[in-house]
C-alpha positions in Angstrom: -32.3 -20.1 18.9 -28.6 -19.7 18.1 -27.7 -19.0 14.5 -25.1 -21.6 13.4 -23.6 -19.3 10.8 -20.7 -17.3 12.2 -21.5 -13.6 12.6 -19.2 -10.8 11.6 -19.8 -7.1 12.5 -18.1 -4.5 10.3 -18.0 -0.8 11.2 -18.1 1.9 8.5 -19.2 -0.8 6.1 -21.6 1.0 3.7 -19.3 3.3 1.8 -17.4 2.7 -1.4 -14.1 1.9 0.3 -12.6 -0.8 2.5 -15.6 -1.4 4.8 -18.0 -2.3 2.0 -15.3 -4.5 0.3 -14.7 -6.3 3.6 -18.4 -6.8 4.3 -19.0 -8.2 0.8 -16.0 -10.5 1.0 -16.9 -11.9 4.5 -20.5 -12.4 3.3 -19.2 -14.4 0.3 -17.0 -16.4 2.8 -20.1 -17.5 4.6 -20.3 -15.1 7.4 -23.6 -13.6 8.5 -22.4 -10.0 8.2 -23.8 -7.2 10.2 -23.5 -3.9 8.3 -23.0 -0.8 10.4 -22.3 2.7 9.4 -22.7 6.3 10.6 -24.7 7.0 7.3 -28.0 5.5 8.1 -29.6 5.5 4.6 -26.5 4.3 2.9 -26.2 1.5 5.5 -29.7 0.2 4.8 -29.3 0.4 1.1 -26.0 -1.5 1.2 -27.5 -4.3 3.3 -30.4 -4.6 0.8 -27.9 -4.9 -2.1 -25.9 -7.5 -0.2 -29.0 -9.4 0.6 -30.1 -9.4 -3.0 -26.7 -10.5 -4.3 -26.4 -13.4 -1.9 -30.0 -14.4 -1.3 -30.1 -14.1 2.4 -30.9 -11.3 4.8 -28.2 -9.2 6.5 -28.7 -7.0 9.6 -27.9 -3.3 9.3 -27.5 -0.7 12.0 -26.9 3.0 12.1 -23.8 3.2 14.2 -21.6 6.2 15.2 -18.6 4.7 17.1 -18.2 7.9 19.1 -21.6 7.2 20.7 -20.6 4.6 23.3 -24.1 3.8 24.4 -25.1 3.2 20.9 -22.2 0.8 20.3 -23.2 -1.2 23.4 -26.9 -1.3 22.3 -26.0 -2.4 18.7 -23.7 -5.2 19.9 -26.3 -6.4 22.5 -29.0 -6.4 19.9 -26.9 -8.4 17.4 -26.2 -11.0 20.1 -29.8 -11.1 21.1 -30.9 -11.6 17.5 -28.1 -13.8 16.2 -27.0 -15.5 19.4 -23.3 -14.9 18.8 -20.5 -12.6 17.5 -17.5 -14.2 16.0 -15.7 -11.5 14.1 -15.3 -7.8 14.7 -13.8 -5.6 12.0 -13.0 -2.1 13.3 -12.9 0.0 10.1 -14.4 3.3 11.1 -12.0 6.2 10.6 -11.9 9.9 10.2 -9.1 12.3 9.2 -8.5 16.0 8.6 -5.0 17.1 7.8 -3.8 20.1 9.7 -0.2 20.9 10.7 0.4 20.4 14.4 1.2 24.1 14.9 -2.2 25.0 13.4 -4.4 22.1 14.4 -7.6 22.8 16.2 -8.3 20.8 19.4 -11.6 19.8 17.7 -9.7 18.1 14.8 -7.3 16.3 17.2 -10.1 15.1 19.5 -12.5 14.1 16.7 -9.8 11.9 15.1 -8.9 10.2 18.3 -12.6 9.7 19.2 -13.3 7.9 15.9 -10.1 6.1 15.0 -8.8 5.1 18.5 -11.5 5.4 21.1 -14.1 4.1 18.7 -12.0 1.0 18.1 -11.5 0.5 21.8 -15.2 0.9 22.6 -16.3 -1.6 20.0 -13.8 -4.1 21.3 -14.8 -3.4 24.9 -18.4 -4.5 24.2 -17.6 -7.3 21.7 -14.9 -9.1 23.6 -17.1 -10.4 26.5 -19.4 -12.0 24.0 -16.5 -13.6 22.1 -15.0 -14.8 25.4 -18.3 -16.3 26.5 -18.6 -18.0 23.1 -15.2 -19.6 23.3 -13.3 -17.5 20.9 -13.4 -15.0 18.0 -11.3 -12.7 15.8 -10.9 -9.0 16.1 -9.4 -7.2 13.1 -8.5 -3.6 13.5 -7.8 -1.4 10.5 -4.8 0.8 11.2 -2.6 2.4 8.6 1.0 2.7 7.5 0.6 6.2 8.9 1.2 4.6 12.3 5.0 4.5 11.7 5.8 6.5 8.6 7.7 9.8 9.1 5.6 11.9 6.7 3.4 14.9 6.7 1.0 13.3 4.2 -1.2 11.6 6.8 -1.6 14.3 9.5 -0.5 14.0 13.1 -3.8 13.3 14.6 -4.5 10.4 12.2 -1.0 9.0 12.6 -1.1 9.1 16.4 -4.5 7.5 16.4 -3.5 4.7 14.1 -0.3 4.1 16.1 -2.5 3.8 19.2 -4.6 1.2 17.4 -1.5 -1.0 17.0 -0.7 -0.8 20.7 -4.3 -1.5 21.6 -4.2 -4.5 19.2 -1.1 -6.0 20.8 -2.3 -5.6 24.4 -5.7 -7.0 23.6 -4.1 -10.0 21.9 -2.0 -10.7 24.9 -5.0 -10.5 27.3 -7.4 -12.5 25.3 -5.5 -15.3 23.6 -6.2 -17.6 26.6 -9.9 -17.2 25.8 -9.5 -18.2 22.2 -9.8 -14.6 20.9 -7.3 -13.5 18.3 -6.7 -9.8 17.8 -4.8 -8.5 14.7 -4.4 -5.3 12.7 -4.2 -4.5 9.0 -2.2 -1.5 8.0 -3.1 -0.4 4.5 -1.1 2.0 2.4 -2.8 4.2 -0.2 -6.2 2.6 -1.1 -8.3 4.2 -3.6 -11.7 5.7 -2.6 -13.5 8.8 -3.4 -13.1 10.3 0.1 -9.3 10.5 -0.5 -9.9 12.2 -3.7 -11.5 15.0 -1.7 -8.6 15.3 0.6 -5.6 15.1 -1.7 -5.0 16.9 -5.1 -4.6 14.9 -8.3 -0.9 15.6 -8.2 -0.6 13.6 -5.0 -1.8 10.5 -6.8 0.2 11.1 -9.9 3.4 11.4 -7.8 2.5 8.3 -5.8 2.2 6.3 -9.0 5.5 7.6 -10.4 7.6 7.4 -7.2 6.1 4.7 -4.9 3.8 2.4 -6.7 6.1 -0.6 -7.1 3.2 -2.7 -8.5 2.2 -0.1 -10.9 -1.1 0.8 -9.3 -2.8 2.2 -6.3 -4.3 -0.2 -3.8 -7.9 -1.4 -4.1 -10.4 -2.0 -1.2 -10.5 -5.7 -2.3 -6.7 -5.9 -1.5 -7.5 -5.2 2.1 -10.6 -7.3 2.2 -8.5 -10.3 1.2 -6.2 -9.9 4.2 -9.2 -9.5 6.5 -10.8 -12.6 5.1 -7.7 -14.6 6.0 -7.5 -13.2 9.5 -11.1 -14.0 10.1 -10.7 -17.5 8.9 -9.6 -20.7 10.7 -6.5 -20.6 8.5 -5.2 -17.8 10.8 -5.9 -19.8 13.9 -2.3 -19.4 15.2 -2.0 -15.7 14.3 -2.6 -13.0 16.9 -1.0 -9.7 17.9 0.3 -9.2 14.4 0.2 -6.2 12.0 -0.2 -7.0 8.3 0.8 -4.3 5.9 -1.1 -4.0 2.6 0.8 -1.3 0.8 2.1 -2.8 -2.4 5.6 -2.7 -0.9 5.6 1.0 -0.2 6.0 0.5 3.5 7.3 -3.0 3.8 8.2 -4.2 7.3 10.2 -7.2 8.5 
């Protein structure tokens, strides 16, 4: 039996950052959210919390987007159990900042495997289901690192996120005729504990004093709000676009 509630799958959805905020927002919007994450225990726990908060059950899957067979298995199982897939949010990401002249090949490859190839693989196995179902929405989480001239993000991460934008535009051009919209969101600095482990406190202090035009660092809910719009029918004539959520730090026109 096909579930009438629209289904949204979110990668890296069980942490304290953008993925969890997106999953919670889409669930509140009425989507049957599928929680996936590379951290299996955390994934199960977050799905239970979400179920308790909203009074309905949510599927959860351990998912490493670099395991291509696992990606296919998870998406196939979601479709088998829910009968549809309407929204895919590619949020999984990884970064390690090393200068190009010192960067290990392992760092370069790991970043591309997660941030770019992982996004492609999830789209590769989700798109046929969306096409068969008459439409859908793919939302890829990129970054202002994709176009900024800065050493703050790291070359591997910046290159991967730029690739996500190109992938988004081409997929939008290919799949619009099938009713599938493909867009990207490019956040600026969004607070989470992972970033606190990468950057020193001075980085955040300088950001607040020099760049924070709205007087604060971004919050995961800021990105979740944009994803909510792109997943909705209100964005029915929006595809191939990149939406910056940076508090004006990297405004584009």
